[in-house]
N, C-alpha and C positions, 0 to 999 in steps of 0.2 A: 518494575511496575506490574501490579497484578492485572490480569485480564478482566475487563469489564465489558459487557455487551454494549455495543453502540446503539443508543436510542434511535428508533426509526424517525422520530420527529426532527432529528438533527440533519438528516439527509437533504430535505428541501432547503433548509436554512443554509447549509454549506453550499449547495448548488447556486442559490440566489446570490451568495457573496463572491462567487468566482468572477474574475475579470472577464469581460466580454471581449475575447481575443480569439481569432480563428485558429491560432496555434494550440489552444487549450483543448484537451480531451479528458474525459472522465472514464474511470473503470470502477466496477464494484470489486471491493477487495476486503476480505476478512469481515464481512458483515457491514461494511461501511462504504464510503465513496472516497476515491483518490483522484487527484487532478494531476495531469502530466503535460509536459511541453518537451518536444524533441525526444520523446521516449523516457524522459527523466521525471520522476514524481516530484512535484514541488509543494504539494499540500494534501491533506487528507484528514479523515476522521479517525480518532482512536479513543476508546473508552468514552468518557463524557466530554472530551476536549477535542482539540485539533492539533495536527502537526504541520510544521512549515519548514522548508529547506531555505535557509537565509544566510546572508553574508556574516562574517565574524562581527562586524560592527553592529548589525541588526540583532545578532544573537545576544550581545551584551544588553541591549535595550529590552529584548524579549525576556531574558532571564531575570530582569528586575521586576517582572510581574509576579505577584504572589501566587505560588503554585506552579509556575513554569519551571521546566527543567530540560536538560538535554534528553533527547528521546532515546530511551532504552526499552524497546518493545518487549524483550524477554525478561527484563529485570535481573540480568546477570552481569551488569557492569559493562556491556558492550554497546556503547551508544552509536547511533547512526550519525555519521559525519554531517555537520552543518544543519542538523535537524533538531528543532526545538518542539517540545510538547507544550501547547498552550492550554491552560485550564478551562473548565466549564464557564467561568466568568467571562471569557473572551467570546464564547458562543452566544452569550446573553446580550452582547453588544455588536450587532451586525456591522456597523461602520468600522469598529475596531478590527473584527475578523477580516473584513474586506481589505483594510489597509495592510494587514499582515500577508494576505494572499497576493496582493499586488507586489509587495516587496519580494515575496518568494518567487513569483513568476519572473520578475526582473532579474533576480540573481540566477535562477536555474536556467533561464533561456540563454544565458551567457556561457553555460557549461557545454562541453562537447556532447553531441547527440549520442544517445545510448542505442547501440545496435541490438537487434533481437538475438537472443541466445541461440546458437546453432543447435544445441542439444534439444531444445524445445521443438524445433522444426523437425529434427530427425525422429524424435519420439512420436510426433504426431503422424509422420509418414510411414513409420515402420508397421508392417502388418503384424497382427497378434496371432501367434500360433494356436491352432485348435488342438486340444487334447483329445485323444481317442476315448470314447466312452468306456467306463470301467467294465461293463458287461462284456463288451467285445474283447477286452484284454483277457478276461477270465476264460472265455471260450477258447481263445488261442492257446492259453496255457494248458487247458484240459486236453486239447487235441495233441499237444506235444508230450503228454504224459507226465505233467508236473503237478 
C-alpha cells in the first residue's frame, strides 16, 4: 500500500468515533492518531482510511467491504496480524466507524497487555557522549608534532 498523507480533517472525526472508555488512550503516530488499550493499538488512521485490530470473524465481515484489505503498511506482503485497513468510505459514515472501533476495543482488550520495550527505556536514559571540538583536536596534534 502506497503511503498517502493522512488528512488533518480525519483526526477529529476519528477521535469523536472512539469508544468512551477510561482504558482508551490515544497517541500521535506517523502523522495520524492511534488508539490503544493495555498498551496494544486497536485502531488508527492510515492514508485516507482507518485500521482496526479485530477478531477473525469480524475480519471476514470487514474484508467484505469494498476497498478493505488486510493491513500491509509497507506494501511488501507483510501484513499486521488481526489488522484490517478500512477504506475512506467507512470514515464517511461515523456510525460505521464507531461500530468497528468498538469491535476492535472489545477484541484487543482481551489480548495480553503489551509491556514497554526495555530498549526504549535504556536509550532514553543513556547519556549522549560529547565529541571534542575539532579545533582542539588539531591543536593537540600540532603540539605532538604531527
